C-alpha positions as CSV (number, residue, x, y, z in Angstrom):
1,M,38.4,-6.8,-8.5
2,H,36.7,-10.2,-8.6
3,E,36.9,-12.4,-11.8
4,I,33.3,-13.7,-11.7
5,K,31.2,-12.2,-14.5
6,Q,28.3,-10.0,-13.6
7,W,24.8,-10.8,-14.8
8,Y,22.8,-9.1,-17.6
9,P,19.1,-9.7,-18.3
10,D,18.1,-11.6,-21.5
11,R,14.5,-10.6,-21.5
12,P,12.3,-7.6,-20.8
13,V,11.5,-6.6,-17.2
14,S,8.6,-8.6,-15.9
15,R,5.3,-6.9,-15.2
16,G,5.2,-8.4,-11.8
17,A,8.5,-6.9,-10.8
18,I,7.4,-3.5,-12.1
19,A,4.1,-3.7,-10.2
20,Y,5.8,-4.6,-7.0
21,H,8.4,-1.8,-7.4
22,K,5.7,0.7,-8.0
23,A,3.7,-0.5,-5.0
24,V,6.5,0.0,-2.4
25,V,9.1,2.5,-3.9
26,N,7.2,5.6,-2.7
27,A,5.2,4.1,0.2
28,P,6.0,6.2,3.3
29,Y,6.2,3.2,5.6
30,Y,8.6,1.3,3.3
31,T,10.8,4.4,2.9
32,E,11.0,4.9,6.6
33,V,11.8,1.2,7.3
34,L,14.6,1.2,4.7
35,D,16.0,4.6,5.8
36,V,16.7,3.3,9.3
37,L,18.8,0.5,7.7
38,M,20.6,2.9,5.4
39,D,21.4,5.3,8.2
40,I,23.2,2.4,9.9
41,M,25.0,1.7,6.6
42,D,26.0,5.3,6.2
43,A,28.0,5.1,9.4
44,K,29.9,2.1,8.1
45,I,30.6,2.6,4.5
46,K,33.9,4.3,3.5
47,E,35.1,5.7,0.2
48,D,35.7,3.1,-2.6
49,E,34.4,0.2,-0.6
50,V,32.4,-2.7,-2.0
51,V,28.8,-3.0,-0.7
52,V,26.6,-6.0,-1.6
53,D,22.9,-5.6,-1.5
54,F,21.9,-9.2,-0.9
55,G,18.3,-9.9,-2.0
56,A,18.3,-6.7,-3.9
57,G,14.9,-7.5,-5.5
58,T,13.6,-4.8,-7.8
59,G,16.1,-2.2,-6.7
60,V,14.1,-0.2,-4.0
61,S,16.7,-0.8,-1.3
62,A,19.5,0.3,-3.6
63,L,17.7,3.5,-4.4
64,R,17.4,4.3,-0.7
65,L,21.1,3.4,-0.1
66,F,22.2,5.8,-2.7
67,N,19.9,8.4,-1.4
68,K,21.3,8.1,2.1
69,V,25.0,7.4,1.6
70,K,26.7,10.3,-0.3
71,K,30.0,8.5,-0.8
72,N,31.8,7.0,-3.7
73,F,31.3,3.2,-3.3
74,N,30.7,0.2,-5.5
75,L,27.4,-1.5,-5.2
76,W,26.8,-5.1,-6.2
77,L,23.1,-6.1,-6.5
78,V,22.5,-9.8,-5.8
79,D,19.2,-11.7,-6.0
80,N,17.9,-15.2,-6.9
81,S,15.1,-13.9,-9.2
82,A,16.1,-12.9,-12.7
83,A,12.6,-11.4,-13.1
84,W,13.1,-9.0,-10.2
85,L,16.8,-8.3,-10.7
86,G,16.0,-7.3,-14.2
87,N,14.1,-4.3,-12.9
88,A,17.0,-3.3,-10.7
89,H,19.3,-3.6,-13.7
90,E,17.1,-1.4,-15.7
91,I,17.2,1.3,-13.1
92,F,21.0,1.2,-12.6
93,K,22.3,0.1,-16.0
94,S,23.9,3.5,-16.6
95,N,25.6,3.6,-13.2
96,E,29.2,2.3,-13.6
97,K,29.4,1.8,-9.9
98,V,26.6,-0.8,-9.9
99,E,27.0,-4.5,-11.0
100,C,24.3,-7.3,-10.9
101,F,24.8,-10.9,-9.9
102,L,22.3,-13.7,-10.0
103,L,22.4,-16.6,-7.5
104,G,22.5,-19.8,-9.6
105,K,20.5,-22.8,-8.7
106,T,21.8,-26.4,-8.8
107,D,19.8,-29.5,-7.7
108,G,17.3,-27.3,-6.0
109,H,19.8,-25.3,-4.0
110,Y,20.9,-21.7,-4.7
111,A,24.6,-20.8,-4.8
112,T,26.0,-18.9,-1.8
113,L,27.1,-15.3,-2.0
114,A,30.7,-16.3,-1.9
115,E,30.2,-18.8,-4.7
116,T,28.5,-16.0,-6.7
117,V,30.8,-13.0,-6.2
118,G,33.9,-14.5,-4.7
119,T,35.5,-14.9,-1.3
120,E,36.8,-12.0,0.8
121,V,35.8,-9.4,-1.8
122,A,33.0,-7.4,0.0
123,D,33.5,-4.8,2.7
124,H,29.8,-4.8,3.6
125,V,26.7,-6.8,3.0
126,V,23.3,-5.3,3.5
127,C,20.0,-7.2,3.3
128,A,16.5,-5.6,3.4
129,N,13.3,-7.5,3.9
130,T,14.8,-10.8,2.7
131,V,16.1,-13.0,5.5
132,H,12.7,-14.3,6.6
133,L,12.3,-15.8,3.1
134,I,15.5,-17.9,3.2
135,P,15.0,-21.5,4.3
136,D,18.7,-22.6,4.6
137,I,19.7,-19.6,6.6
138,K,22.9,-21.1,8.1
139,D,24.3,-21.9,4.7
140,T,23.3,-18.4,3.5
141,F,25.0,-16.7,6.4
142,K,28.1,-18.8,6.0
143,G,28.3,-17.7,2.3
144,I,27.9,-14.1,3.3
145,Y,30.6,-14.5,5.9
146,D,33.0,-16.1,3.4
147,S,32.3,-13.2,0.9
148,L,33.4,-10.6,3.4
149,K,36.9,-9.2,3.9
150,K,38.3,-9.3,7.4
151,K,36.4,-6.7,9.6
152,G,33.6,-6.7,7.0
153,T,30.0,-6.1,8.2
154,F,26.7,-7.8,7.7
155,T,23.6,-5.7,8.4
156,F,20.0,-6.9,7.8
157,Q,16.4,-6.1,8.6
158,S,13.0,-7.7,8.4
159,G,9.4,-7.0,9.4
160,N,8.7,-10.7,9.7
161,I,10.8,-11.7,12.7
162,D,9.0,-12.8,15.8
163,N,9.7,-11.0,19.1
164,K,8.0,-12.3,22.2
165,N,8.4,-8.9,23.8
166,R,6.5,-7.1,21.0
167,K,3.9,-4.6,22.4
168,K,0.3,-5.8,22.2
169,G,-1.3,-4.7,18.9
170,V,2.0,-4.3,17.0
171,L,2.1,-6.7,14.1
172,M,4.6,-8.5,11.9
173,V,4.1,-7.6,8.2
174,D,2.8,-11.0,7.3
175,D,0.3,-11.2,10.1
176,T,-2.0,-9.1,7.9
177,V,-1.3,-11.3,4.8
178,K,-2.2,-14.4,6.8
179,K,-5.4,-12.8,8.0
180,V,-6.4,-11.6,4.6
181,R,-5.9,-15.1,3.2
182,E,-8.0,-16.7,6.0
183,M,-10.8,-14.1,5.4
184,A,-10.7,-14.6,1.6
185,L,-11.1,-18.4,2.0
186,D,-14.0,-17.8,4.4
187,I,-15.7,-15.6,1.8
188,V,-15.3,-18.3,-0.8
189,R,-17.0,-20.8,1.4
190,I,-20.1,-18.6,2.2
191,D,-20.5,-16.1,-0.6
192,K,-22.6,-17.4,-3.4
193,R,-20.7,-15.2,-5.9
194,F,-17.7,-17.5,-5.5
195,K,-19.5,-20.8,-5.2
196,K,-17.7,-22.3,-8.2
197,Y,-14.5,-22.3,-6.3
198,T,-15.8,-24.3,-3.4
199,E,-15.6,-27.7,-5.1
200,G,-12.4,-29.4,-3.9
201,L,-11.4,-26.3,-2.0
202,D,-9.9,-28.2,1.0
203,K,-7.9,-30.4,-1.3
204,K,-6.6,-27.3,-3.2
205,I,-5.6,-25.7,0.1
206,E,-3.6,-28.7,1.0
207,M,-2.0,-28.9,-2.5
208,E,-1.1,-25.2,-2.5
209,N,0.2,-25.1,1.1
210,K,3.8,-25.6,0.1
211,Q,3.9,-22.9,-2.5
212,Q,2.0,-20.5,-0.2
213,K,4.5,-21.1,2.6
214,F,7.3,-20.6,0.2
215,V,6.0,-17.1,-0.7
216,F,4.9,-16.2,2.8
217,P,6.8,-18.5,5.2
218,D,6.0,-18.7,8.9
219,P,8.0,-16.2,10.9
220,R,10.9,-17.4,13.1
221,P,12.1,-15.8,16.4
222,F,14.9,-13.4,16.4
223,E,17.0,-15.8,18.4
224,F,17.0,-18.1,15.4
225,Y,18.9,-15.5,13.4
226,L,21.4,-15.0,16.3
227,D,22.1,-18.7,16.4
228,A,22.7,-18.7,12.6
229,L,25.1,-15.8,12.9
230,K,27.0,-17.6,15.7
231,A,27.2,-20.8,13.7
232,S,28.6,-18.8,10.8
233,K,31.4,-17.3,13.1
234,F,30.0,-13.8,13.0
235,T,30.4,-11.5,16.0
236,F,27.1,-9.7,16.5
237,E,25.1,-7.2,18.4
238,M,21.7,-7.8,19.9
239,P,19.0,-6.7,17.4
240,T,17.1,-3.4,17.8
241,F,13.3,-3.2,17.2
242,K,11.5,-0.2,15.8
243,T,7.8,0.4,15.0
244,F,6.3,2.0,12.0
245,K,2.9,3.2,11.0
246,V,1.5,1.6,7.7
247,A,-1.3,3.3,5.9
248,Y,-4.1,1.0,4.8
249,K,-4.0,2.6,1.3
250,D,-0.3,1.8,0.9
251,W,-0.8,-1.8,2.1
252,M,-3.7,-2.2,-0.2
253,N,-1.4,-1.3,-3.1
254,F,1.0,-4.0,-2.0
255,L,-1.8,-6.6,-1.6
256,R,-3.0,-5.9,-5.2
257,V,0.2,-6.8,-6.9
258,K,-0.9,-9.7,-9.0
259,R,2.2,-11.8,-8.6
260,L,1.9,-11.5,-4.8
261,Q,-1.8,-12.4,-5.0
262,A,-0.9,-15.7,-6.6
263,G,1.0,-16.4,-3.4
264,I,-1.6,-15.1,-1.0
265,L,-4.5,-17.0,-2.6
266,P,-3.1,-19.7,-5.0
267,E,-6.3,-21.7,-4.7
268,I,-8.1,-19.3,-7.0
269,G,-6.5,-19.7,-10.4
270,G,-3.1,-20.9,-9.4
271,K,0.0,-19.7,-11.3
272,D,-1.9,-19.3,-14.6
273,P,-5.3,-17.9,-13.8
274,S,-7.9,-17.1,-16.4
275,P,-8.9,-13.4,-16.6
276,E,-12.0,-14.2,-14.6
277,E,-10.1,-16.0,-11.9
278,E,-7.5,-13.2,-11.7
279,E,-10.3,-10.7,-11.3
280,D,-12.1,-12.8,-8.6
281,R,-8.8,-13.3,-6.7
282,D,-8.3,-9.6,-6.6
283,R,-11.9,-9.0,-5.5
284,L,-11.6,-11.5,-2.7
285,I,-8.3,-10.0,-1.5
286,V,-9.6,-6.5,-1.6
287,M,-12.8,-7.5,0.2
288,S,-10.8,-9.2,2.9
289,A,-8.3,-6.4,3.3
290,E,-11.1,-3.8,3.7
291,K,-12.7,-6.0,6.4
292,L,-9.4,-6.5,8.1
293,F,-8.6,-2.8,8.1
294,G,-12.0,-2.1,9.7
295,D,-11.4,-4.7,12.4
296,L,-8.0,-3.3,13.2
297,A,-9.3,0.3,13.4
298,A,-12.1,-0.9,15.8
299,N,-10.2,-3.4,18.0
300,N,-6.4,-3.0,17.7
301,P,-4.9,-0.6,20.3
302,M,-2.0,0.2,17.9
303,A,-4.2,1.0,14.9
304,D,-6.5,3.9,14.0
305,A,-8.8,4.8,11.1
306,T,-6.0,5.1,8.6
307,H,-3.0,3.1,9.9
308,Y,-1.8,0.0,11.7
309,T,1.6,-0.6,13.3
310,I,4.3,-3.0,12.4
311,E,7.6,-3.9,14.0
312,C,10.9,-4.3,12.2
313,A,14.1,-6.0,13.6
314,Y,17.6,-4.7,12.7
315,F,20.7,-6.8,13.1
316,T,24.4,-5.9,12.8
317,A,27.2,-8.5,12.6
318,F,31.0,-8.4,12.0
319,K,33.7,-10.6,10.5
320,T,36.5,-10.4,13.0
321,S,38.8,-13.2,11.7
């Protein structure tokens, strides 16, 4: 086994991590999206192999992996957020087959997977709903490649990857987030109840743009990820695309996670909002989401009174040398 020490939390699980976990762990659309990924992994994982959940977050993907793969394997949970990984650790702390690793940060750059867990130690790396958040994707993929044993596999999925052949009306996950943000800012400008936030609003938008893009970056085309795999020496298959129905009520639960609201609408209260600002930010996002859902139901050919449709991309790559 590797010699690098696993990570243990040094503080209670954050409320933001708990709230996010609750919002998605039992949401039907999220379960369906992850189960497609875990069915792919079930066909690959063999007894006693080492599987890395890269970008493990709060532990939702790991729960689905154990639900789907009924084999004896070792699971390493890796994330760059101690707050979120703390929730995953709490869930799996009694499972001897699970270890946690935190990606360290030096001079503004996160350590690679190989630097964190070692080289040629993993049989498989799986990554759910994470790659679209990674800015330095080529370095990240190279670190994953180096962490894998020969013939190891890398499998990942995201609902925020652009596909020019996507059917009309099918959305990327963050299309709705972007629209909710735009609608919320429009409400601030015209609704007298939020007049106090209009002063210097354009300047705040400009100032917060970098943070907002960090939490919800612009989607990149699927070819971008294929190029990164090729540059990292992976052999890969062309991605597959699947559509899923998302219930408005489930998506509203996601949009109401306060930590995510700070990323959706940072102009209202920023990172440390007052109770009043936090309440107003939530009201604005709820109002905008309700309007968006109504617009989708009335005008989107892939939506109805209760659901809209998203597309997720699934990629499989191999280390052949």
